Residue, then its C-alpha position, 0 to 999 in steps of 0.5 A: v500500500a505504501m509503495a502504491h501511495r508513493r507512486r501516486a504521489r510522485r505522479r501527481a508531483i510530476e503532473r504539477v510540475f508540468d501544469d504549473a509551468i504551463a500555467a505560469a507562461p503568460t502567452p500561448a507562445a510562452q506556453v509552447a516554449a515551456m512545453s518544449e523545455l519540459l519535454r527536452r528535460a524529460a527526454r534527457l533522462r532517456d537520452p542525454a543527447a536529446d537536448r541537442y536534437a533539432g527540427e525533424h530529428w527532434r520531432a522524430h525523437l518525440d515519437a520514437s518508441a511511442k504507442q502513437a505518433l503525437f507530434d506529426g503534422d501540425a502539432g509537431a510544427l507548432l512545438l518546433e516553431g510556436a515559441f518563435r511565432r508572434d501569433v499562436d492560436a490558443d486552441a492549437v496550443t491547448a491541443l498541443r498541451t494534451r499531447a506534450r503532457q502525455r509524452y512528458l508523463e510517459w518519459m518521467r515515469 
């Protein structure tokens, strides 16, 4: 019982790190930047070179060994470029957040 409780508490703490970082970002572009940073931090736990991946190599790494591709198409493009755009669609960021959170939690297990 104690082990299960510790696992749940750790998972909630990891979820809070992600959610709080996104909530603290003042704009949709800043939210994308926060997601990107969180994903890179989590990716480094699995592959120390992951923080050096860029462009399509980074996008491919995000979906490598995943049950489903989360970052192909528009979601991946938004993650790669959204932090640098002047205008970022808030609804697209919300959709990206769901995908980024899922991958972040998978990698932080």
